[in-house]
C-alpha positions in Angstrom: -0.1 0.2 0.3 2.4 2.6 1.1 4.2 2.2 -2.4 1.0 2.5 -4.2 0.7 5.9 -2.3 3.8 7.1 -3.9 3.1 6.1 -7.2 -0.4 8.1 -6.9 1.4 11.0 -5.2 4.1 11.2 -8.5 1.1 11.1 -10.9 -1.0 13.8 -9.0 2.3 15.7 -8.4 2.9 15.6 -12.4 -0.4 16.2 -13.4 -0.3 19.6 -11.0 2.6 20.5 -12.3 2.2 20.4 -16.3 -1.3 22.2 -15.6 0.7 24.6 -13.6 2.8 25.3 -16.0 0.4 25.5 -19.4 -1.6 27.8 -16.8 1.5 30.1 -16.5 1.6 31.2 -20.0 -1.7 31.5 -20.3 -1.6 33.7 -17.3 1.3 35.6 -18.8 -0.4 36.5 -21.6 -3.7 38.0 -20.1 -6.1 34.9 -20.9 -9.4 34.4 -19.0 -8.4 30.7 -17.9 -5.0 30.9 -16.6 -2.9 29.3 -13.9 -5.3 28.1 -11.3 -8.2 27.1 -14.1 -5.1 25.0 -15.8 -4.0 23.1 -12.5 -7.3 22.2 -11.5 -8.3 20.6 -14.9 -5.2 18.5 -15.2 -5.0 17.5 -11.8 -8.9 16.5 -11.9 -8.8 14.6 -14.9 -5.7 12.8 -13.0 -8.1 12.2 -10.3 -10.8 11.1 -12.2 -8.7 8.3 -14.3 -7.1 7.1 -11.0 -10.3 6.2 -9.7 -10.5 3.5 -12.5 -6.8 2.6 -12.2 -7.3 1.9 -8.7 -11.1 0.9 -8.7 -10.6 -2.8 -7.0 -9.5 -0.7 -4.4 -12.4 0.9 -3.3 -15.0 -1.8 -4.8 -13.0 -3.9 -1.8 -11.9 -7.2 -2.0 -15.3 -9.2 -1.4 -16.8 -7.9 -4.6 -15.6 -11.0 -7.3 -13.8 -9.6 -10.4 -15.4 -12.1 -12.3 -19.0 -10.4 -12.0 -18.0 -6.7 -12.9 -16.8 -5.7 -16.2 -15.4 -2.1 -16.3 -14.4 0.2 -19.3 -11.7 2.9 -17.8 -11.9 4.9 -21.6 -15.9 5.7 -20.4 -14.4 8.0 -17.8 -12.3 9.7 -20.3 -14.8 10.3 -21.9 -17.0 11.6 -19.7 -14.2 13.8 -18.8 -13.4 15.3 -22.2 -17.3 15.8 -22.5 -17.3 17.4 -19.3 -14.0 20.2 -20.4 -16.1 21.0 -23.6 -18.5 23.0 -21.6 -15.5 24.5 -19.8 -13.6 25.4 -23.2 -17.1 26.9 -24.5 -17.2 29.0 -21.4 -13.8 30.9 -22.4 -14.6 31.7 -26.1 -16.1 34.6 -26.4 -17.1 37.3 -29.7 -16.2 40.6 -29.3 -17.7 42.7 -32.1 -16.1 40.9 -35.2 -13.4 39.2 -33.4 -13.6 35.5 -31.7 -11.3 35.1 -28.5 -10.2 32.6 -26.7 -10.1 29.8 -29.1 -6.4 29.0 -28.2 -7.6 29.2 -24.4 -10.2 26.8 -24.9 -7.6 24.3 -26.7 -5.2 24.5 -24.0 -7.7 23.8 -21.4 -8.6 20.7 -23.5 -5.2 19.3 -23.9 -4.6 20.1 -20.4 -7.4 18.0 -19.6 -6.0 15.1 -21.9 -2.6 15.2 -20.1 -4.4 15.0 -16.4 -5.8 11.4 -18.4 -2.4 10.7 -19.1 -0.8 11.1 -15.7 -3.7 9.4 -14.1 -3.2 6.3 -15.3 0.4 6.7 -15.9 1.6 6.8 -18.9 4.3 9.4 -18.0 6.4 9.3 -21.0 3.9 10.3 -23.6 2.4 13.1 -21.0 5.8 14.4 -20.8 6.3 14.6 -24.3 3.1 16.2 -24.7 3.4 18.3 -21.7 6.7 20.0 -23.2 5.0 20.1 -26.7 1.7 21.9 -25.7 4.3 24.6 -23.9 6.6 25.1 -27.0 3.3 25.4 -29.2 1.9 28.0 -26.7 4.9 30.0 -26.4 7.6 29.5 -29.2 5.0 28.9 -32.3 3.5 32.4 -31.2 6.8 33.9 -32.5 6.9 31.7 -35.9 3.1 32.7 -36.2 3.6 36.6 -36.5 6.4 35.8 -39.0 3.9 34.0 -41.3 2.6 36.0 -44.0 -1.2 35.9 -43.8 -4.4 37.6 -44.9 -5.9 40.2 -42.4 -9.2 41.0 -42.8 -11.0 44.3 -41.6 -14.3 46.1 -42.0 -14.5 49.7 -42.5 -17.1 52.3 -42.1 -17.5 55.7 -43.8 -20.3 58.1 -43.2 -20.9 60.9 -45.4 -23.1 64.2 -45.4 -25.5 62.6 -48.2 -24.5 65.4 -50.9 -20.6 65.2 -50.3 -20.6 61.4 -50.1 -17.4 60.1 -52.5 -18.3 57.7 -55.4 -17.8 54.0 -54.9 -14.9 54.3 -57.6 -13.2 56.4 -55.6 -13.7 54.4 -52.4 -11.9 51.5 -54.3 -9.0 53.5 -55.5 -8.2 54.8 -52.0 -8.4 51.3 -50.5 -5.9 50.3 -53.2 -3.5 52.7 -52.6 -3.4 52.1 -49.1 -3.1 48.8 -49.6 -6.3 47.1 -49.4 -8.7 45.0 -51.9 -12.3 45.8 -51.3 -13.9 42.0 -51.3 -17.6 43.4 -50.2 -19.2 46.6 -50.2 -22.6 47.7 -49.1 -24.6 50.9 -48.6 -27.3 52.4 -46.1 -28.8 55.7 -45.5 -29.2 57.0 -41.8 -30.5 59.9 -40.1 -33.4 59.9 -42.4 -31.1 60.3 -45.3 -28.9 63.0 -43.9 -25.7 60.6 -44.0 -24.7 58.3 -46.3 -22.9 55.0 -45.4 -20.3 52.8 -46.8 -19.5 49.8 -45.5 -16.7 47.6 -46.7 -14.9 44.2 -46.0 -11.2 44.2 -47.0 -8.3 42.5 -46.6 -4.8 43.3 -46.7 -1.2 41.1 -45.6 -0.1 43.8 -43.7 -1.4 45.3 -40.1 0.8 48.5 -40.6 -1.5 49.2 -43.6 -4.4 49.7 -40.5 -2.4 52.6 -39.1 -1.6 54.3 -42.7 -5.3 53.9 -43.8 -6.5 55.9 -40.7 -4.5 58.5 -41.4 -5.5 59.0 -44.8 -9.1 58.8 -43.9 -8.8 61.0 -41.5 -7.5 63.8 -43.9 -10.6 63.6 -46.0 -12.5 66.4 -45.6 -16.1 65.2 -46.7 -15.9 61.9 -44.0 -17.9 62.8 -41.2 -17.1 59.5 -39.4 -15.1 56.6 -40.1 -15.0 53.2 -38.0 -11.9 51.0 -38.9 -12.1 47.3 -37.1 -9.4 44.1 -37.9 -11.3 41.2 -38.2 -9.3 38.0 -36.8 -9.8 35.0 -34.3 
């Protein structure tokens, strides 16, 4: 029995440490689910899997093993299903931007790591822990260097009689490094204002700032709103 206690303590300690390390990275980057959340997710997953690993200790010796057939994978399935609700709680939409997807994925992998530590698969659990930490930290730097399209939503409001023509809008956006994918129109304030709503794409985030400067210089433009669309 003492040897089994040491094994239990080792598994729980490793799960707690792995969850804490992943949570530290999330906390450092100001994510809603951070240090404590990931530590609790990992250690709770390990605890629940240990219930199945050591089930004959709490069932007792009076219960013959031939009369009960258990499937430990059902516990893992239940854990991952429950974690789905927790992960969904950290995903939220802010304007046109969806945030929290990476944090939800980190909670999901943290739960999977807890399952591995709980059943004693220490080598794959350790490798996966290192891979997770590298993905959350090192891959962030790589991702920033990868050329990618950036989408933005731009709203332009003019006085009804001073509105720029559509070809002029397209020419302005092209000169600032943007391509207009979609354009819609709307009259506001009983026809006093005319509004363009544009969905655009570019390949450089720095163009957003230069476009904002160019829009501020337009004398006929009453209001504008420029919002990057990212996940």
